[in-house]
TORKOLRO-386640 format. One record per residue (C-alpha): residue number from 1; residue in one letter; x, y, z. Coordinates in steps of 0.05 Angstrom, whole numbers. Layout:
N
{rec NUM 'A' {X Y Z}}
...
# end
This chain:
346
{rec 1 'M' {2087 2339 1986}}
{rec 2 'E' {2139 2332 1927}}
{rec 3 'A' {2129 2274 1882}}
{rec 4 'A' {2175 2211 1897}}
{rec 5 'E' {2222 2195 1845}}
{rec 6 'T' {2198 2139 1798}}
{rec 7 'R' {2216 2073 1825}}
{rec 8 'R' {2165 2032 1789}}
{rec 9 'R' {2130 2020 1725}}
{rec 10 'Y' {2063 1982 1738}}
{rec 11 'V' {2020 1926 1705}}
{rec 12 'V' {1948 1938 1738}}
{rec 13 'L' {1909 1874 1749}}
{rec 14 'A' {1839 1889 1739}}
{rec 15 'E' {1807 1822 1714}}
{rec 16 'G' {1742 1831 1692}}
{rec 17 'E' {1736 1900 1729}}
{rec 18 'F' {1762 1957 1690}}
{rec 19 'G' {1722 2010 1681}}
{rec 20 'E' {1670 1995 1731}}
{rec 21 'P' {1660 2026 1804}}
{rec 22 'G' {1705 1961 1829}}
{rec 23 'S' {1759 1991 1793}}
{rec 24 'K' {1766 2052 1833}}
{rec 25 'T' {1837 2037 1853}}
{rec 26 'A' {1864 2022 1786}}
{rec 27 'M' {1833 2086 1761}}
{rec 28 'G' {1854 2122 1811}}
{rec 29 'V' {1927 2102 1811}}
{rec 30 'I' {1929 2113 1731}}
{rec 31 'K' {1902 2180 1735}}
{rec 32 'Y' {1939 2207 1792}}
{rec 33 'G' {1993 2166 1810}}
{rec 34 'H' {2071 2183 1803}}
{rec 35 'D' {2097 2127 1775}}
{rec 36 'P' {2070 2104 1702}}
{rec 37 'V' {2024 2049 1677}}
{rec 38 'V' {2049 2010 1623}}
{rec 39 'A' {1987 1962 1619}}
{rec 40 'V' {1920 1937 1649}}
{rec 41 'I' {1903 1862 1648}}
{rec 42 'D' {1826 1852 1642}}
{rec 43 'S' {1815 1797 1585}}
{rec 44 'T' {1745 1822 1583}}
{rec 45 'R' {1766 1885 1551}}
{rec 46 'A' {1832 1867 1516}}
{rec 47 'G' {1850 1901 1456}}
{rec 48 'R' {1824 1966 1480}}
{rec 49 'D' {1864 2029 1510}}
{rec 50 'V' {1858 2061 1579}}
{rec 51 'S' {1849 2123 1546}}
{rec 52 'E' {1781 2108 1530}}
{rec 53 'W' {1760 2122 1597}}
{rec 54 'L' {1815 2168 1622}}
{rec 55 'G' {1839 2209 1560}}
{rec 56 'L' {1895 2207 1519}}
{rec 57 'E' {1945 2233 1567}}
{rec 58 'H' {1934 2165 1605}}
{rec 59 'A' {1939 2127 1542}}
{rec 60 'A' {1962 2046 1561}}
{rec 61 'P' {1941 1982 1527}}
{rec 62 'V' {1893 1935 1562}}
{rec 63 'V' {1914 1863 1553}}
{rec 64 'G' {1887 1790 1570}}
{rec 65 'T' {1951 1766 1599}}
{rec 66 'L' {2016 1787 1639}}
{rec 67 'A' {2059 1755 1586}}
{rec 68 'E' {2027 1815 1540}}
{rec 69 'A' {2041 1862 1593}}
{rec 70 'L' {2113 1852 1608}}
{rec 71 'P' {2163 1892 1572}}
{rec 72 'Q' {2198 1876 1508}}
{rec 73 'G' {2277 1888 1521}}
{rec 74 'G' {1795 1846 1989}}
{rec 75 'K' {1815 1767 1977}}
{rec 76 'I' {1858 1740 1919}}
{rec 77 'P' {1817 1712 1864}}
{rec 78 'P' {1839 1633 1851}}
{rec 79 'D' {1855 1656 1780}}
{rec 80 'W' {1900 1718 1794}}
{rec 81 'R' {1947 1673 1831}}
{rec 82 'S' {1983 1641 1766}}
{rec 83 'I' {1986 1715 1742}}
{rec 84 'I' {2020 1743 1814}}
{rec 85 'A' {2071 1681 1815}}
{rec 86 'E' {2088 1692 1743}}
{rec 87 'A' {2096 1774 1753}}
{rec 88 'I' {2150 1753 1818}}
{rec 89 'V' {2183 1694 1773}}
{rec 90 'N' {2197 1750 1721}}
{rec 91 'G' {2222 1797 1771}}
{rec 92 'L' {2167 1845 1777}}
{rec 93 'D' {2156 1876 1854}}
{rec 94 'V' {2076 1864 1871}}
{rec 95 'V' {2036 1926 1898}}
{rec 96 'S' {1965 1907 1932}}
{rec 97 'G' {1910 1944 1956}}
{rec 98 'L' {1873 1875 1976}}
{rec 99 'H' {1850 1861 2047}}
{rec 100 'E' {1886 1792 2043}}
{rec 101 'F' {1969 1811 2045}}
{rec 102 'V' {2005 1778 1987}}
{rec 103 'S' {2068 1780 2036}}
{rec 104 'D' {2035 1732 2083}}
{rec 105 'D' {2023 1681 2028}}
{rec 106 'P' {2076 1626 2034}}
{rec 107 'E' {2083 1615 1963}}
{rec 108 'F' {2085 1684 1943}}
{rec 109 'A' {2133 1699 1999}}
{rec 110 'S' {2176 1640 1978}}
{rec 111 'L' {2181 1664 1898}}
{rec 112 'A' {2192 1737 1921}}
{rec 113 'A' {2255 1718 1965}}
{rec 114 'A' {2283 1671 1913}}
{rec 115 'H' {2275 1727 1856}}
{rec 116 'G' {2293 1787 1897}}
{rec 117 'V' {2226 1826 1892}}
{rec 118 'E' {2180 1862 1935}}
{rec 119 'L' {2112 1849 1964}}
{rec 120 'I' {2081 1914 1986}}
{rec 121 'D' {2016 1911 2020}}
{rec 122 'H' {1983 1979 2028}}
{rec 123 'R' {1929 1959 2069}}
{rec 124 'R' {1977 1934 2119}}
{rec 125 'P' {1960 1972 2188}}
{rec 126 'P' {2013 2013 2224}}
{rec 127 'E' {2047 1988 2282}}
{rec 128 'R' {2034 2055 2314}}
{rec 129 'H' {1969 2047 2358}}
{rec 130 'E' {1947 2111 2393}}
{rec 131 'V' {1873 2133 2415}}
{rec 132 'A' {1857 2206 2398}}
{rec 133 'M' {1884 2262 2443}}
{rec 134 'G' {1837 2320 2423}}
{rec 135 'R' {1899 2357 2389}}
{rec 136 'R' {1883 2423 2361}}
{rec 137 'H' {1895 2443 2284}}
{rec 138 'A' {1965 2489 2278}}
{rec 139 'P' {1944 2558 2267}}
{rec 140 'G' {1926 2578 2196}}
{rec 141 'K' {1916 2507 2178}}
{rec 142 'H' {1849 2496 2140}}
{rec 143 'V' {1825 2421 2149}}
{rec 144 'I' {1774 2394 2099}}
{rec 145 'L' {1744 2326 2103}}
{rec 146 'V' {1709 2297 2034}}
{rec 147 'V' {1654 2256 2059}}
{rec 148 'G' {1599 2219 2018}}
{rec 149 'T' {1532 2193 2005}}
{rec 150 'D' {1557 2127 1991}}
{rec 151 'C' {1623 2085 1982}}
{rec 152 'A' {1662 2083 1911}}
{rec 153 'I' {1629 2148 1898}}
{rec 154 'G' {1687 2195 1882}}
{rec 155 'K' {1712 2224 1950}}
{rec 156 'M' {1790 2214 1937}}
{rec 157 'T' {1784 2245 1867}}
{rec 158 'V' {1746 2307 1893}}
{rec 159 'A' {1799 2311 1952}}
{rec 160 'L' {1854 2302 1898}}
{rec 161 'E' {1815 2350 1853}}
{rec 162 'L' {1813 2406 1907}}
{rec 163 'R' {1886 2399 1929}}
{rec 164 'R' {1904 2417 1855}}
{rec 165 'A' {1861 2473 1856}}
{rec 166 'A' {1892 2505 1916}}
{rec 167 'Q' {1963 2494 1891}}
{rec 168 'E' {1942 2525 1822}}
{rec 169 'A' {1918 2593 1865}}
{rec 170 'G' {1989 2586 1896}}
{rec 171 'L' {1971 2561 1960}}
{rec 172 'S' {2009 2505 2008}}
{rec 173 'A' {1960 2446 2002}}
{rec 174 'A' {1965 2369 2018}}
{rec 175 'F' {1925 2308 2004}}
{rec 176 'V' {1915 2257 2060}}
{rec 177 'P' {1910 2192 2035}}
{rec 178 'T' {1867 2143 2084}}
{rec 179 'G' {1859 2085 2030}}
{rec 180 'Q' {1897 2043 1989}}
{rec 181 'T' {1886 2082 1922}}
{rec 182 'G' {1910 2151 1952}}
{rec 183 'I' {1973 2109 1987}}
{rec 184 'M' {1993 2078 1917}}
{rec 185 'I' {1987 2153 1888}}
{rec 186 'E' {2022 2191 1942}}
{rec 187 'G' {2071 2144 1978}}
{rec 188 'W' {2049 2154 2050}}
{rec 189 'G' {1983 2146 2090}}
{rec 190 'V' {1941 2094 2124}}
{rec 191 'S' {1891 2049 2097}}
{rec 192 'V' {1836 2064 2154}}
{rec 193 'D' {1798 2010 2141}}
{rec 194 'R' {1848 1961 2168}}
{rec 195 'V' {1858 1993 2236}}
{rec 196 'I' {1835 1965 2301}}
{rec 197 'S' {1769 2005 2325}}
{rec 198 'D' {1799 2040 2384}}
{rec 199 'F' {1851 2069 2338}}
{rec 200 'I' {1820 2099 2284}}
{rec 201 'N' {1805 2164 2305}}
{rec 202 'G' {1874 2171 2338}}
{rec 203 'T' {1903 2149 2273}}
{rec 204 'A' {1862 2200 2232}}
{rec 205 'E' {1886 2253 2283}}
{rec 206 'W' {1967 2245 2266}}
{rec 207 'L' {1954 2231 2195}}
{rec 208 'V' {1925 2304 2194}}
{rec 209 'E' {1984 2328 2240}}
{rec 210 'Q' {2037 2302 2191}}
{rec 211 'A' {2000 2333 2135}}
{rec 212 'E' {2001 2405 2169}}
{rec 213 'E' {2072 2400 2151}}
{rec 214 'M' {2067 2392 2085}}
{rec 215 'G' {2014 2448 2076}}
{rec 216 'D' {1962 2498 2097}}
{rec 217 'W' {1901 2469 2066}}
{rec 218 'I' {1891 2400 2084}}
{rec 219 'F' {1849 2352 2046}}
{rec 220 'V' {1829 2291 2075}}
{rec 221 'E' {1807 2229 2031}}
{rec 222 'G' {1735 2206 2063}}
{rec 223 'Q' {1713 2132 2068}}
{rec 224 'G' {1648 2103 2060}}
{rec 225 'S' {1591 2138 2084}}
{rec 226 'I' {1556 2150 2149}}
{rec 227 'D' {1492 2115 2137}}
{rec 228 'H' {1525 2051 2098}}
{rec 229 'P' {1505 1994 2137}}
{rec 230 'A' {1572 1957 2121}}
{rec 231 'Y' {1626 2018 2126}}
{rec 232 'S' {1593 2074 2174}}
{rec 233 'A' {1649 2060 2223}}
{rec 234 'V' {1703 2084 2187}}
{rec 235 'T' {1668 2142 2168}}
{rec 236 'L' {1651 2162 2234}}
{rec 237 'G' {1733 2154 2257}}
{rec 238 'L' {1756 2196 2201}}
{rec 239 'V' {1701 2253 2214}}
{rec 240 'H' {1714 2250 2292}}
{rec 241 'G' {1793 2243 2285}}
{rec 242 'T' {1805 2296 2239}}
{rec 243 'T' {1757 2346 2268}}
{rec 244 'P' {1754 2383 2200}}
{rec 245 'Q' {1734 2459 2199}}
{rec 246 'A' {1696 2440 2140}}
{rec 247 'M' {1666 2379 2103}}
{rec 248 'V' {1654 2371 2025}}
{rec 249 'L' {1600 2321 2011}}
{rec 250 'V' {1603 2281 1953}}
{rec 251 'H' {1541 2255 1917}}
{rec 252 'Q' {1520 2220 1853}}
{rec 253 'P' {1456 2239 1822}}
{rec 254 'G' {1413 2178 1798}}
{rec 255 'R' {1448 2128 1855}}
{rec 256 'N' {1398 2111 1904}}
{rec 257 'G' {1422 2048 1938}}
{rec 258 'H' {1488 2039 1971}}
{rec 259 'F' {1541 2008 1934}}
{rec 260 'G' {1554 1935 1940}}
{rec 261 'W' {1501 1921 1989}}
{rec 262 'E' {1443 1890 1952}}
{rec 263 'R' {1490 1849 1913}}
{rec 264 'A' {1525 1821 1977}}
{rec 265 'T' {1460 1811 2022}}
{rec 266 'G' {1402 1808 1977}}
{rec 267 'A' {1372 1866 2013}}
{rec 268 'T' {1360 1938 1991}}
{rec 269 'A' {1395 1998 2031}}
{rec 270 'P' {1365 2061 2003}}
{rec 271 'T' {1415 2120 2006}}
{rec 272 'L' {1396 2179 2054}}
{rec 273 'S' {1375 2248 2022}}
{rec 274 'L' {1425 2305 2009}}
{rec 275 'A' {1387 2344 2059}}
{rec 276 'D' {1388 2284 2116}}
{rec 277 'N' {1463 2270 2097}}
{rec 278 'I' {1477 2341 2115}}
{rec 279 'R' {1444 2345 2175}}
{rec 280 'L' {1476 2277 2193}}
{rec 281 'Y' {1543 2292 2181}}
{rec 282 'E' {1544 2357 2220}}
{rec 283 'A' {1511 2326 2279}}
{rec 284 'V' {1556 2276 2285}}
{rec 285 'A' {1618 2318 2271}}
{rec 286 'N' {1595 2378 2322}}
{rec 287 'A' {1587 2319 2376}}
{rec 288 'V' {1662 2334 2379}}
{rec 289 'A' {1688 2391 2344}}
{rec 290 'P' {1652 2447 2304}}
{rec 291 'S' {1647 2432 2235}}
{rec 292 'R' {1593 2444 2174}}
{rec 293 'V' {1582 2416 2102}}
{rec 294 'A' {1609 2475 2060}}
{rec 295 'A' {1607 2445 1997}}
{rec 296 'V' {1575 2395 1947}}
{rec 297 'A' {1614 2363 1899}}
{rec 298 'L' {1570 2316 1846}}
{rec 299 'N' {1591 2257 1811}}
{rec 300 'T' {1547 2274 1747}}
{rec 301 'S' {1578 2212 1710}}
{rec 302 'L' {1508 2183 1697}}
{rec 303 'L' {1484 2247 1663}}
{rec 304 'E' {1497 2279 1600}}
{rec 305 'E' {1524 2349 1607}}
{rec 306 'E' {1466 2389 1597}}
{rec 307 'A' {1432 2351 1651}}
{rec 308 'A' {1495 2355 1691}}
{rec 309 'Q' {1489 2432 1693}}
{rec 310 'T' {1419 2438 1708}}
{rec 311 'E' {1431 2383 1766}}
{rec 312 'I' {1490 2421 1789}}
{rec 313 'A' {1441 2486 1790}}
{rec 314 'R' {1384 2447 1821}}
{rec 315 'V' {1424 2423 1878}}
{rec 316 'A' {1460 2497 1895}}
{rec 317 'A' {1387 2520 1900}}
{rec 318 'E' {1357 2465 1939}}
{rec 319 'T' {1425 2467 1993}}
{rec 320 'G' {1441 2537 1991}}
{rec 321 'L' {1513 2515 1978}}
{rec 322 'P' {1570 2515 1926}}
{rec 323 'V' {1563 2465 1879}}
{rec 324 'D' {1597 2433 1824}}
{rec 325 'D' {1629 2371 1789}}
{rec 326 'P' {1700 2384 1797}}
{rec 327 'Y' {1722 2325 1760}}
{rec 328 'R' {1680 2335 1696}}
{rec 329 'F' {1681 2411 1697}}
{rec 330 'G' {1750 2433 1740}}
{rec 331 'P' {1760 2444 1814}}
{rec 332 'Q' {1771 2517 1807}}
{rec 333 'R' {1701 2544 1818}}
{rec 334 'L' {1690 2497 1872}}
{rec 335 'F' {1751 2511 1911}}
{rec 336 'A' {1746 2585 1906}}
{rec 337 'Q' {1682 2585 1931}}
{rec 338 'L' {1700 2540 1991}}
{rec 339 'R' {1760 2582 1998}}
{rec 340 'A' {1717 2649 2003}}
{rec 341 'S' {1666 2612 2056}}
{rec 342 'L' {1728 2587 2100}}
{rec 343 'E' {1764 2648 2104}}
{rec 344 'E' {1701 2688 2118}}
{rec 345 'D' {1694 2642 2178}}
{rec 346 'G' {1766 2663 2201}}
# end
């Protein structure tokens, strides 16, 4: 899919969160989005630069207020409301990935109408409601679902990096966005965590159908994890709806509990081992269509480089699968191994 023509320059609101796991939407839009990000609002990190986290090619100031970001010439937190209202009054469109829709807010809707700006909620579910129909993939298509041992672990990043490697290899490839960050980056898709349960599988099915018109190698962004106490339902819907020929499992060495669960509930929820995750994903996938975990992508951000390479080798020996960190060390090697494995399967 060709990049959409640039329509906006973004100011990203990530107050108190930028650079943390909770800022994955902000980080993803800055790194992979087609539209430029001119500033990030986070008063706790004001004065720093986005390049500290994402490299010089993504340089943009981190500022404390919207006024500093304006060009010269889940729930909406209460302390965000005045910033959003200020943005609207200054003629900025508001693009949101929150569960609470800004376009449904009477104050923001009234201000937007008065100032002629758009309020865009990427988590608003589509009007199309369909259950899965057991659609078969078109001949010659390779559908790969990126799954994980937890949420907020890098599934979208891995899918985008593998798509990049496929394109660099001269193949036609597409990325299927299933969350708000991917939608902001690609300009299409569905945030499946807002879809009615009966229709998640069907939504995933027709998202893949659309992607098959864009390329032969289809990389689907996964959500949650199959053993996450809060998000397993959407994970299962994607596994059964996309019917992938193969899955890539994302894991972060050093993470032993499910993200957000202990903070929200006060209870611990240990993650399953890699071996148990592989067995579980393959078992639930094969209940509907043949599939297998064909590679492991490690998020080695908690490790120094030498330790990361040692862990990659250890996991490869343990699982017998291709293993790499495609973000840190590049996706080309992992994709080449994944491609050879799938083409061998026929």
